MARDO-249849 format. One record per residue: residue number from 1; residue in one letter; x, y negated, z of N, C-alpha, C, O in turn. Coordinates in pm, whole numbers. Layout:
BEGIN
[kolmar NUM "a" [X Y Z] [X Y Z] [X Y Z] [X Y Z]],
...
end
This chain:
BEGIN
[kolmar 1 "q" [4754 -7968 -17839] [4692 -7867 -17925] [4740 -7729 -17882] [4860 -7705 -17871]],
[kolmar 2 "v" [4646 -7639 -17859] [4680 -7505 -17816] [4720 -7422 -17938] [4649 -7419 -18039]],
[kolmar 3 "q" [4833 -7355 -17926] [4879 -7269 -18036] [4932 -7138 -17982] [4996 -7132 -17877]],
[kolmar 4 "l" [4903 -7033 -18056] [4964 -6902 -18033] [5037 -6866 -18161] [4977 -6862 -18269]],
[kolmar 5 "v" [5165 -6842 -18150] [5246 -6815 -18267] [5312 -6678 -18254] [5393 -6655 -18165]],
[kolmar 6 "e" [5275 -6589 -18345] [5332 -6454 -18346] [5460 -6451 -18429] [5477 -6528 -18524]],
[kolmar 7 "s" [5547 -6362 -18393] [5670 -6339 -18469] [5714 -6195 -18448] [5666 -6125 -18359]],
[kolmar 8 "g" [5807 -6152 -18532] [5865 -6019 -18516] [5813 -5915 -18612] [5861 -5801 -18613]],
[kolmar 9 "g" [5717 -5952 -18694] [5667 -5856 -18792] [5767 -5833 -18904] [5869 -5901 -18913]],
[kolmar 10 "g" [5737 -5736 -18988] [5826 -5707 -19100] [5799 -5572 -19159] [5696 -5510 -19132]],
[kolmar 11 "l" [5893 -5527 -19239] [5883 -5397 -19307] [5974 -5298 -19234] [6091 -5327 -19208]],
[kolmar 12 "v" [5920 -5183 -19203] [5996 -5081 -19131] [5955 -4944 -19183] [5842 -4925 -19228]],
[kolmar 13 "q" [6046 -4851 -19178] [6014 -4714 -19219] [5938 -4641 -19108] [5949 -4674 -18990]],
[kolmar 14 "a" [5862 -4544 -19149] [5790 -4462 -19052] [5889 -4405 -18950] [5998 -4359 -18985]],
[kolmar 15 "g" [5848 -4408 -18824] [5935 -4364 -18716] [6017 -4476 -18654] [6078 -4458 -18549]],
[kolmar 16 "g" [6018 -4590 -18719] [6095 -4703 -18669] [6021 -4783 -18563] [5912 -4747 -18519]],
[kolmar 17 "s" [6086 -4892 -18522] [6032 -4975 -18414] [6033 -5122 -18453] [6115 -5167 -18533]],
[kolmar 18 "l" [5942 -5195 -18394] [5938 -5340 -18404] [5891 -5396 -18271] [5819 -5330 -18196]],
[kolmar 19 "r" [5933 -5518 -18243] [5886 -5586 -18123] [5823 -5718 -18165] [5891 -5806 -18218]],
[kolmar 20 "l" [5696 -5731 -18141] [5625 -5854 -18171] [5627 -5946 -18049] [5622 -5901 -17935]],
[kolmar 21 "s" [5634 -6075 -18077] [5626 -6175 -17972] [5514 -6272 -18005] [5481 -6295 -18122]],
[kolmar 22 "c" [5456 -6328 -17901] [5352 -6429 -17918] [5379 -6539 -17817] [5365 -6520 -17696]],
[kolmar 23 "a" [5418 -6654 -17869] [5449 -6767 -17782] [5334 -6866 -17782] [5285 -6906 -17888]],
[kolmar 24 "a" [5292 -6903 -17664] [5183 -6998 -17649] [5238 -7137 -17620] [5338 -7153 -17550]],
[kolmar 25 "s" [5171 -7235 -17673] [5207 -7374 -17645] [5081 -7457 -17631] [4973 -7418 -17677]],
[kolmar 26 "g" [5094 -7570 -17569] [4979 -7658 -17552] [4908 -7639 -17419] [4842 -7731 -17370]],
[kolmar 27 "r" [4920 -7523 -17362] [4867 -7495 -17229] [4925 -7362 -17183] [4979 -7285 -17263]],
[kolmar 28 "t" [4913 -7337 -17057] [4960 -7210 -17004] [4845 -7109 -17000] [4730 -7144 -16975]],
[kolmar 29 "f" [4880 -6984 -17026] [4783 -6876 -17019] [4820 -6775 -16911] [4784 -6658 -16919]],
[kolmar 30 "s" [4891 -6821 -16812] [4938 -6731 -16707] [4824 -6673 -16624] [4844 -6576 -16551]],
[kolmar 31 "d" [4706 -6733 -16633] [4590 -6684 -16559] [4489 -6613 -16649] [4377 -6584 -16608]],
[kolmar 32 "n" [4530 -6587 -16772] [4438 -6529 -16871] [4485 -6392 -16917] [4605 -6363 -16921]],
[kolmar 33 "y" [4388 -6309 -16953] [4420 -6188 -17025] [4480 -6227 -17161] [4440 -6327 -17221]],
[kolmar 34 "m" [4574 -6148 -17207] [4631 -6163 -17340] [4616 -6030 -17412] [4625 -5923 -17352]],
[kolmar 35 "g" [4593 -6038 -17541] [4573 -5915 -17616] [4638 -5918 -17753] [4669 -6024 -17807]],
[kolmar 36 "w" [4657 -5800 -17806] [4702 -5783 -17944] [4593 -5709 -18021] [4533 -5613 -17973]],
[kolmar 37 "f" [4569 -5757 -18142] [4469 -5699 -18229] [4529 -5686 -18368] [4631 -5750 -18397]],
[kolmar 38 "r" [4469 -5606 -18453] [4523 -5591 -18587] [4411 -5573 -18687] [4301 -5529 -18654]],
[kolmar 39 "q" [4443 -5609 -18811] [4346 -5593 -18919] [4418 -5546 -19044] [4506 -5614 -19096]],
[kolmar 40 "a" [4378 -5430 -19090] [4433 -5375 -19213] [4345 -5419 -19330] [4228 -5452 -19311]],
[kolmar 41 "p" [4400 -5419 -19450] [4321 -5460 -19567] [4194 -5377 -19582] [4198 -5254 -19578]],
[kolmar 42 "g" [4083 -5446 -19598] [3957 -5378 -19617] [3895 -5320 -19492] [3792 -5252 -19499]],
[kolmar 43 "k" [3956 -5347 -19378] [3904 -5293 -19253] [3872 -5405 -19155] [3919 -5518 -19170]],
[kolmar 44 "e" [3793 -5372 -19056] [3761 -5469 -18953] [3877 -5483 -18855] [3961 -5394 -18841]],
[kolmar 45 "r" [3878 -5597 -18789] [3981 -5618 -18687] [3959 -5520 -18573] [3846 -5498 -18530]],
[kolmar 46 "e" [4066 -5462 -18525] [4055 -5366 -18415] [4149 -5404 -18301] [4250 -5471 -18320]],
[kolmar 47 "s" [4111 -5361 -18185] [4192 -5388 -18067] [4313 -5295 -18063] [4307 -5181 -18107]],
[kolmar 48 "v" [4421 -5347 -18010] [4543 -5268 -17997] [4581 -5252 -17851] [4593 -5140 -17800]],
[kolmar 49 "a" [4601 -5365 -17783] [4644 -5360 -17643] [4609 -5490 -17574] [4593 -5594 -17639]],
[kolmar 50 "a" [4597 -5484 -17443] [4568 -5604 -17365] [4637 -5593 -17231] [4666 -5484 -17182]],
[kolmar 51 "i" [4662 -5709 -17171] [4732 -5712 -17043] [4671 -5819 -16955] [4633 -5927 -17002]],
[kolmar 52 "s" [4661 -5788 -16828] [4602 -5882 -16733] [4696 -5999 -16707] [4813 -5996 -16746]],
[kolmar 53 "w" [4644 -6101 -16640] [4722 -6222 -16615] [4849 -6192 -16533] [4952 -6256 -16553]],
[kolmar 54 "s" [4840 -6097 -16444] [4956 -6065 -16361] [5046 -5960 -16425] [5159 -5940 -16382]],
[kolmar 55 "g" [4995 -5894 -16527] [5071 -5787 -16591] [5053 -5652 -16526] [5111 -5553 -16572]],
[kolmar 56 "t" [4974 -5645 -16422] [4960 -5519 -16349] [4861 -5423 -16415] [4865 -5303 -16390]],
[kolmar 57 "s" [4773 -5477 -16499] [4677 -5392 -16570] [4699 -5402 -16720] [4712 -5511 -16775]],
[kolmar 58 "t" [4702 -5287 -16785] [4716 -5283 -16930] [4610 -5191 -16989] [4562 -5099 -16922]],
[kolmar 59 "h" [4576 -5216 -17113] [4476 -5138 -17185] [4530 -5109 -17324] [4592 -5194 -17387]],
[kolmar 60 "y" [4505 -4988 -17371] [4556 -4950 -17503] [4450 -4878 -17583] [4370 -4801 -17529]],
[kolmar 61 "a" [4450 -4903 -17712] [4366 -4824 -17801] [4421 -4683 -17809] [4542 -4663 -17800]],
[kolmar 62 "l" [4334 -4587 -17826] [4377 -4447 -17829] [4474 -4421 -17944] [4564 -4337 -17932]],
[kolmar 63 "s" [4457 -4492 -18053] [4539 -4466 -18172] [4685 -4503 -18152] [4771 -4453 -18225]],
[kolmar 64 "i" [4715 -4586 -18057] [4854 -4631 -18037] [4907 -4595 -17898] [5024 -4619 -17869]],
[kolmar 65 "k" [4825 -4538 -17815] [4867 -4509 -17679] [4987 -4415 -17678] [4990 -4314 -17749]],
[kolmar 66 "g" [5085 -4450 -17597] [5208 -4372 -17588] [5316 -4418 -17685] [5431 -4378 -17672]],
[kolmar 67 "r" [5278 -4501 -17782] [5376 -4551 -17879] [5400 -4701 -17863] [5511 -4749 -17887]],
[kolmar 68 "f" [5298 -4774 -17823] [5310 -4919 -17808] [5307 -4957 -17660] [5243 -4889 -17579]],
[kolmar 69 "t" [5377 -5065 -17627] [5377 -5117 -17490] [5359 -5268 -17493] [5433 -5339 -17561]],
[kolmar 70 "i" [5261 -5314 -17419] [5239 -5458 -17409] [5302 -5508 -17278] [5298 -5440 -17176]],
[kolmar 71 "s" [5359 -5627 -17285] [5417 -5688 -17166] [5405 -5839 -17179] [5370 -5890 -17285]],
[kolmar 72 "r" [5436 -5909 -17073] [5428 -6055 -17077] [5532 -6116 -16985] [5576 -6055 -16888]],
[kolmar 73 "d" [5568 -6238 -17019] [5659 -6317 -16938] [5590 -6451 -16916] [5595 -6538 -17003]],
[kolmar 74 "n" [5527 -6468 -16803] [5450 -6591 -16780] [5540 -6714 -16771] [5497 -6825 -16801]],
[kolmar 75 "a" [5662 -6696 -16729] [5754 -6809 -16723] [5781 -6865 -16862] [5807 -6984 -16879]],
[kolmar 76 "k" [5775 -6777 -16962] [5799 -6818 -17100] [5668 -6835 -17177] [5670 -6871 -17295]],
[kolmar 77 "n" [5556 -6810 -17111] [5425 -6821 -17177] [5421 -6736 -17303] [5371 -6778 -17408]],
[kolmar 78 "t" [5473 -6615 -17291] [5492 -6526 -17406] [5443 -6385 -17373] [5461 -6336 -17261]],
[kolmar 79 "v" [5382 -6323 -17471] [5340 -6184 -17460] [5408 -6104 -17571] [5432 -6156 -17680]],
[kolmar 80 "y" [5438 -5979 -17542] [5513 -5895 -17635] [5436 -5767 -17666] [5351 -5723 -17589]],
[kolmar 81 "l" [5469 -5710 -17779] [5418 -5578 -17813] [5534 -5498 -17871] [5579 -5523 -17983]],
[kolmar 82 "q" [5581 -5403 -17793] [5685 -5313 -17840] [5619 -5196 -17910] [5537 -5126 -17851]],
[kolmar 83 "m" [5656 -5176 -18035] [5594 -5072 -18116] [5700 -4971 -18156] [5794 -5004 -18228]],
[kolmar 84 "n" [5683 -4849 -18110] [5776 -4741 -18142] [5707 -4633 -18223] [5584 -4625 -18226]],
[kolmar 85 "n" [5788 -4551 -18290] [5734 -4441 -18369] [5621 -4489 -18461] [5512 -4432 -18463]],
[kolmar 86 "l" [5649 -4593 -18534] [5548 -4653 -18621] [5508 -4558 -18732] [5588 -4480 -18783]],
[kolmar 87 "k" [5382 -4567 -18768] [5325 -4483 -18873] [5268 -4572 -18984] [5235 -4688 -18959]],
[kolmar 88 "p" [5257 -4519 -19105] [5200 -4600 -19213] [5062 -4657 -19179] [5028 -4766 -19224]],
[kolmar 89 "e" [4985 -4585 -19102] [4852 -4635 -19066] [4855 -4751 -18967] [4751 -4809 -18936]],
[kolmar 90 "d" [4974 -4785 -18917] [4988 -4904 -18832] [5004 -5031 -18915] [5007 -5141 -18860]],
[kolmar 91 "t" [5014 -5016 -19045] [5027 -5132 -19133] [4905 -5222 -19121] [4792 -5178 -19141]],
[kolmar 92 "a" [4929 -5348 -19088] [4820 -5444 -19067] [4879 -5581 -19036] [5000 -5596 -19016]],
[kolmar 93 "v" [4793 -5678 -19033] [4829 -5808 -18976] [4796 -5800 -18828] [4685 -5766 -18788]],
[kolmar 94 "y" [4895 -5834 -18747] [4879 -5827 -18603] [4859 -5968 -18546] [4933 -6061 -18577]],
[kolmar 95 "y" [4756 -5979 -18464] [4721 -6107 -18404] [4732 -6099 -18252] [4699 -5996 -18192]],
[kolmar 96 "c" [4778 -6205 -18191] [4767 -6213 -18046] [4654 -6308 -18012] [4615 -6394 -18092]],
[kolmar 97 "a" [4602 -6291 -17893] [4489 -6372 -17850] [4493 -6389 -17699] [4548 -6307 -17626]],
[kolmar 98 "a" [4432 -6499 -17654] [4420 -6527 -17512] [4272 -6532 -17475] [4189 -6582 -17552]],
[kolmar 99 "s" [4242 -6482 -17360] [4101 -6477 -17318] [4047 -6618 -17294] [4120 -6713 -17268]],
[kolmar 100 "s" [3917 -6626 -17304] [3849 -6755 -17295] [3865 -6819 -17157] [3884 -6940 -17144]],
[kolmar 101 "n" [3858 -6735 -17055] [3853 -6787 -16918] [3960 -6723 -16831] [3996 -6607 -16849]],
[kolmar 102 "a" [4008 -6800 -16737] [4104 -6749 -16641] [4038 -6644 -16551] [3920 -6654 -16518]],
[kolmar 103 "y" [4116 -6547 -16514] [4073 -6443 -16420] [3951 -6366 -16467] [3874 -6314 -16386]],
[kolmar 104 "e" [3932 -6360 -16596] [3824 -6282 -16654] [3884 -6154 -16712] [3981 -6158 -16787]],
[kolmar 105 "i" [3825 -6039 -16676] [3877 -5911 -16723] [3828 -5888 -16865] [3719 -5838 -16888]],
[kolmar 106 "a" [3912 -5927 -16960] [3873 -5923 -17100] [3892 -5785 -17161] [3816 -5744 -17249]],
[kolmar 107 "g" [3992 -5713 -17114] [4016 -5581 -17169] [4041 -5587 -17319] [4109 -5677 -17368]],
[kolmar 108 "l" [3986 -5490 -17392] [4009 -5479 -17536] [3895 -5538 -17619] [3895 -5524 -17741]],
[kolmar 109 "s" [3800 -5602 -17555] [3686 -5657 -17628] [3719 -5792 -17689] [3755 -5885 -17617]],
[kolmar 110 "t" [3707 -5803 -17820] [3737 -5930 -17887] [3642 -6040 -17842] [3674 -6158 -17856]],
[kolmar 111 "n" [3527 -6004 -17789] [3428 -6105 -17749] [3480 -6198 -17640] [3433 -6310 -17625]],
[kolmar 112 "f" [3578 -6150 -17564] [3628 -6227 -17452] [3747 -6317 -17490] [3799 -6389 -17404]],
[kolmar 113 "y" [3789 -6314 -17614] [3909 -6387 -17654] [3871 -6507 -17741] [3801 -6493 -17841]],
[kolmar 114 "a" [3919 -6624 -17699] [3881 -6747 -17770] [3996 -6811 -17845] [3974 -6891 -17935]],
[kolmar 115 "y" [4118 -6777 -17809] [4235 -6839 -17869] [4310 -6734 -17950] [4344 -6628 -17898]],
[kolmar 116 "w" [4336 -6765 -18075] [4395 -6667 -18166] [4513 -6727 -18240] [4514 -6845 -18275]],
[kolmar 117 "g" [4613 -6643 -18264] [4724 -6684 -18348] [4691 -6661 -18494] [4583 -6615 -18529]],
[kolmar 118 "q" [4787 -6693 -18581] [4767 -6680 -18724] [4802 -6541 -18775] [4766 -6504 -18887]],
[kolmar 119 "g" [4871 -6465 -18695] [4902 -6328 -18733] [5040 -6311 -18792] [5099 -6404 -18846]],
[kolmar 120 "t" [5091 -6189 -18780] [5218 -6151 -18840] [5202 -6015 -18906] [5141 -5924 -18849]],
[kolmar 121 "q" [5256 -6003 -19026] [5239 -5882 -19105] [5335 -5773 -19058] [5454 -5796 -19041]],
[kolmar 122 "v" [5280 -5655 -19037] [5361 -5536 -19010] [5332 -5435 -19119] [5217 -5396 -19141]],
[kolmar 123 "t" [5437 -5392 -19188] [5423 -5294 -19294] [5512 -5175 -19264] [5633 -5190 -19245]],
[kolmar 124 "v" [5452 -5057 -19261] [5526 -4935 -19231] [5525 -4847 -19356] [5419 -4806 -19403]],
[kolmar 125 "s" [5642 -4821 -19407] [5652 -4739 -19527] [5672 -4592 -19490] [5731 -4559 -19387]],
[kolmar 126 "s" [5622 -4506 -19576] [5633 -4361 -19549] [5759 -4302 -19608] [5784 -4183 -19595]],
end
């Protein structure tokens, strides 16, 4: 059974940092794009960041660019999201996802992602 399990969420004050992790099991995603997405209450899910299978290409939403960094460790089948200088508007449930197909340039489009985790809550207080 393929699973993506996020961890590292929590409550943090504005200006603080969190590091999210997403561990995959059941199969390897070393040949797939991996992405982070988020959904705030009453809002649609939005893209946050994505990384290519090799880690050489990354994509960021404008709202978080310069504050968040996505990375991956294929040996551990894990993708990370380092979040710095957090703002209250970053409050959301954060999901990781793996692209449907190997070697497919998924970028930030949710249409290309078929495997999703259950999400981890990030709350930023002002």
